[in-house]
Residue, then its C-alpha position, 0 to 999 in steps of 0.5 A: m323447245k323446238f329444234v329444226h335443221p334445214e336438211i331434216e323435214n321433221v321438227f323436233d318438239t321436246q314438249n310433245g310427250f315423247y322421247n325424241t331421237l334422231v338416228v343418223e346412219e350417214q356419217r358425213f351428215l352426222v359430222r355436219l350436224l355435230e359441227d353445227l351444234h358445236r359451233q352454235l354452242q360456242g356462240l357462233e352462227g350455224v344452220s340449225t334453229l332452236s326456239v322457245k314458244d316459236a321464238p329463236v333462242s341462242f344455243a349457247k344459252n339454251a342447249a347442251l351437248l352430252d357426248g362423254f358417258v364413260p365416265f360421266d362426271l357431274n362435277r363439271r366446271t361450269l356447273l360448279n361455278q354456278i353452284s358457287a355463285a348460288l351459294a354466294r348469293k345466298a350468303a349475301a341475302a339479308e337473312a344470312f347477313d349476320r352469319t356471313a359477316e361473323a364467318l368472314s370476321g373469324v376467317e380474317l382474324w385467323l389469317n391476320e394471326l397467321a401473318f403476324d410474325y412476318p416482317c411485312d404487312i400482309v393484307f387479304s383484300n379479296l376476302s369475301a363470301s364468294t372467294l371463301i366459297k370458291a376456295a372451299g372447293p364445292e363438289i357434288r357428291d355422286e351417289a348415282a348407281s348408273i350412267a342413266e341416273r347420273v345423266l338425270d341428276y346432271m339435268e336436274l342440277v343444270e335446271a336448278f342452278d342455271r336454266q332449262r336447256l335442250f340436252f342433246t345426247l350423243n350415242m348414249r345408247f351404246f353405253v346404257a342397256d335397253e331396260e335402263m334406257e326405257l326408265f331414263a326416257r320415261t323419267a326425263v319426259a315425266h320431269g319435263y326435261h328437254v332431250i334429243g337423243i342423237e344416235s349413229a345406229a338404231h337400237a331397240m325402240l323405246s315405248i315412248e320414243k319418237r324416232t327419226i332416221i336419216d339412213s345411209d342414202l340420206c332418206e328420212i324415215g319417221 
């Protein structure tokens, strides 16, 4: 994927084999940049461009902004909804049809037994594999030992249950030690994750980092 902003000369190519970072030291430009990302992630128009194979694509469908790392919660509603939908599709597949029908029949029988003694006819019209899975409240067991591991797990899950996205991380390096960030960057690149790290201050250079700096005078370095 490629990310272009009209006020930045550099074209950010997340398939270049480097870990791409953008350090913005000028606060007003950082605000403009983040406001533009937020607008486009909500499906509104903006000035930045995101492209795949040089064809412009929607930010809302193809990007994500990660800006809260303490705590970093894997169990985000959008991801959990996608997991529930994937489980429902699997339950409806031909190879699972008999087992799904058996399970729904057993639940319906149990519900009817619960409702039997009441002076009205109670029906359960929304009983389906999808509603049963959602009612069960699927959650991801979080066994990550660090913020960086958790973020990598999240990227893997988004790609598994949704699609490839360009992940913008905001000030992640304020919360992750340099040696851990080095491993994070190498792992992200090795797995082909599309990442641009946006930072409001410069940190130690990573071995595979490609850095662009917008300094306090709005000069571009890198």
